[in-house]
VOGU-3710 file (C-alpha; in Angstrom, 3 decimals, decimal comma):
1> mlenestpii> 159,561/76,022/48,260  161,300/73,791/50,839  158,656/74,499/53,470  155,978/73,086/51,174  157,971/69,994/50,181  157,139/66,746/52,008  160,186/64,841/50,709  163,144/64,890/53,177  165,980/67,037/51,816  169,523/66,658/53,166
11> fndisvltln> 172,259/69,127/52,209  175,837/68,067/51,568  178,325/69,857/53,869  181,288/70,732/51,596  183,485/71,642/54,569  184,679/68,025/54,510  186,580/68,898/51,349  189,040/70,921/53,391  190,718/67,745/54,586  190,778/65,285/51,652
21> epqvlarwyg> 191,343/62,300/53,942  189,482/58,969/53,789  188,689/58,816/57,509  187,250/62,319/57,497  185,127/61,339/54,519  184,016/58,292/56,513  182,841/60,482/59,381  180,878/62,651/56,972  179,460/59,554/55,276  178,326/58,198/58,641
31> kllkkisasv> 176,580/61,424/59,563  174,815/61,489/56,221  173,643/57,889/56,570  172,351/58,537/60,081  170,310/61,507/58,896  168,826/59,545/56,026  168,125/56,447/58,129  166,632/58,442/60,985  164,040/59,815/58,592  162,823/56,244/57,906
41> gqnaiaekay> 163,565/54,715/61,334  166,488/52,529/60,236  169,354/53,718/62,464  170,895/50,238/62,801  171,565/50,102/59,061  173,399/53,415/59,182  175,535/52,331/62,143  176,718/49,182/60,354  177,417/50,955/57,049  179,326/53,680/58,884
51> adhynqassq> 181,478/51,115/60,715  182,254/49,213/57,501  183,199/52,372/55,635  185,307/53,720/58,515  187,198/50,440/58,902  187,934/50,431/55,185  189,341/53,960/55,435  191,401/53,024/58,499  193,024/50,139/56,640  194,693/52,678/54,357
61> kiripnaavk> 196,955/53,633/57,279  196,298/57,341/56,933  196,425/59,343/60,154  193,161/60,130/61,888  192,858/63,900/62,211  191,648/65,558/65,379  187,925/66,151/65,554  188,611/69,872/65,718  190,780/70,960/62,824  193,546/73,336/63,851
71> aedslaknlw> 193,026/76,842/62,516  196,382/76,815/60,774  195,387/73,638/58,856  192,029/74,977/57,751  190,870/76,131/54,350  193,327/78,788/53,188  192,172/82,344/53,784  195,577/83,975/53,389  197,556/83,138/50,258  200,941/84,548/49,319
81> vlgaslggpd> 202,479/84,210/45,872  206,234/83,690/45,842  207,658/84,792/42,491  211,193/83,858/41,509  213,511/83,340/38,564  217,315/83,050/38,335  218,692/82,547/41,838  215,201/81,981/43,171  215,369/78,354/44,367  218,136/79,027/46,891
91> avkeffkylp> 216,438/82,216/48,090  213,110/80,446/48,557  214,791/77,576/50,429  216,409/80,074/52,791  213,066/81,843/53,252  211,348/78,626/54,333  214,312/77,640/56,476  213,562/80,623/58,729  209,755/80,672/58,438  208,088/78,967/61,437
101> pnlpvafvlt> 205,390/76,382/60,633  201,736/76,484/61,666  201,050/79,979/60,376  197,620/80,788/58,897  198,904/81,022/55,333  199,293/79,020/52,130  201,761/79,733/49,344  201,841/79,410/45,575  205,441/79,266/44,379  205,863/80,564/40,834
111> qhlganfial> 209,431/79,784/39,812  210,701/80,227/36,240  211,913/76,703/35,600  211,799/73,904/33,065  208,792/71,591/33,312  211,011/68,597/34,144  212,330/70,295/37,292  209,062/71,273/39,007  208,667/67,976/40,891  212,346/68,048/41,856
121> laeqlnqvte> 211,994/71,560/43,268  209,001/70,461/45,345  210,979/67,498/46,667  213,954/69,691/47,599  211,751/72,219/49,387  210,067/69,457/51,363  213,468/68,627/52,818  213,997/72,111/54,281  210,541/73,066/55,530  207,717/71,668/57,638
131> ynvltpvagh> 205,238/73,160/55,207  203,683/70,580/52,910  205,102/71,252/49,423  202,935/69,904/46,611  202,678/69,861/42,862  199,068/70,803/42,023  196,295/68,288/41,432  192,880/69,346/40,140  190,320/69,206/42,939  192,826/69,572/45,777
141> virhnevivm> 191,551/72,071/48,336  194,292/74,503/49,366  194,880/74,677/53,105  197,102/76,707/55,362  200,599/75,250/55,799  200,811/74,211/52,151  203,083/75,324/49,321  201,767/74,701/45,812  204,491/74,712/43,148  203,066/76,173/39,947
151> pvnerltvnp> 203,149/73,998/36,827  204,753/75,346/33,673  202,192/74,481/31,003  198,932/74,814/32,947  196,997/77,711/34,389  196,028/77,269/38,030  192,921/78,933/39,400  191,023/78,401/42,667  187,264/77,879/42,586  184,751/79,251/45,146
161> igaielepik> 185,220/76,324/47,570  189,017/76,687/47,520  189,769/73,782/45,177  192,406/73,884/42,449  191,348/73,962/38,819  193,866/73,420/36,021  193,570/74,168/32,331  196,076/74,185/29,467  197,694/77,519/28,629  196,678/78,187/25,055
171> keqqyspsin> 198,402/81,534/24,535  202,189/81,576/24,685  203,523/83,556/27,642  206,721/85,593/27,781  207,593/83,867/31,059  206,725/80,351/32,122  205,107/80,020/34,531  203,869/83,604/34,474  204,088/85,382/37,828  201,780/88,095/36,492
181> mvlvdmleky> 199,092/85,551/35,592  199,308/83,807/38,958  199,115/87,077/40,895  196,006/88,190/39,013  194,324/84,784/39,374  195,017/84,578/43,113  193,914/88,182/43,647  190,565/87,344/42,070  190,008/84,567/44,612  191,656/85,908/47,789
191> gkktgaiifs> 191,426/89,684/47,332  193,302/91,684/49,996  194,289/88,419/51,678  196,640/87,843/48,733  200,273/88,827/49,205  203,351/88,755/46,984  207,056/88,314/47,599  209,275/88,699/44,555  212,651/87,028/44,895  215,827/87,019/42,795
201> gmgddglkgc> 215,385/87,034/39,033  215,951/88,678/35,687  213,286/90,562/33,735  210,044/92,254/34,717  207,646/89,370/35,342  205,389/90,150/38,289  205,387/93,905/37,737  201,857/94,189/36,336  200,456/91,695/38,815  202,049/93,451/41,778
211> qqlhnkgamv> 200,629/96,762/40,622  197,150/95,233/40,672  197,736/93,806/44,160  198,908/97,189/45,409  195,844/98,887/43,923  193,621/96,468/45,864  195,439/97,121/49,133  197,364/93,838/49,206  200,958/93,490/50,402  203,885/93,516/47,935
221> wtqssescvi> 207,372/92,701/49,247  210,684/92,077/47,480  214,039/90,494/48,154  216,788/93,057/48,751  219,150/93,683/45,828  222,312/92,821/47,745  220,955/89,368/48,666  219,873/88,489/45,090  221,841/86,575/42,474  220,098/88,772/39,867
231> ssmpeniaqk> 218,141/91,737/41,200  216,424/93,193/38,129  213,057/91,518/38,759  212,519/92,779/42,329  214,111/96,141/41,498  211,705/96,761/38,603  208,830/96,380/41,059  210,447/98,414/43,837  211,018/101,326/41,453  207,247/101,714/41,058
241> givsftgspk> 206,846/102,668/44,708  204,450/99,817/45,476  206,705/97,761/47,776  206,083/98,015/51,521  208,998/95,854/52,673  212,369/94,743/51,267  214,830/92,366/52,885  216,908/89,225/52,677  215,058/85,877/52,588  215,599/85,555/56,351
251> klaeklydyl> 214,260/89,065/57,018  211,284/88,410/54,739  210,447/85,262/56,714  210,685/87,133/60,016  208,543/89,978/58,683  205,862/87,598/57,396  205,746/85,833/60,748  205,146/89,148/62,521  202,630/90,310/59,915  200,515/87,152/60,086
261> red> 200,538/87,094/63,869  199,213/90,645/63,945  196,570/89,986/61,294
//
């Protein structure tokens, strides 16, 4: 059909969405204008419009990224779910304290917590890690080196281009946010590139989701009982024989570093 069409057709390159920065959008905008203008012999118009748009983006004082995006900052291909409940915040902070930055991985932190404390948890984590800790915004494209803190009253899914979609949770869940729900949703998007680490907590949230990850060949790890404030949540999963590594938050960070470097 395209071969027989005389009208110029220009395709939008969605890879620009992996950066979400005005100056990157300006570069894409300039390329698009040049392609359109070249088809009608008006390159000068494109050059001026590109310059105006780029200068406007620059005035926002946002850093100009390198032309070549570092692999570790690219669209997330590896995503690990961190599940935690009672005692979890301190364990997760220790985990990130020992986890080196610039690894090819993104995280979704699912911590049983009141809705009013989600932003505070993100702020506290940002103080102990070089990973970029965020509360989710619809349309944000998840990249490596990011930690998304799950909301309490919304379901987070990731669409085919890696962007976050949020919708209200209509059915009441036993746990909020639900580690099981997050594990299943991330597994659907990332498949075997999904991983799970279950930290300190009470109850059995995460058990069903971890079983599904294990069945798909994904990694399931847990915090060691002696390093937990409450160990019933990781122990319930370990008892099913689906856990391939158990350790303190520091050991988990060291193991993940080695695992990702070998991947």
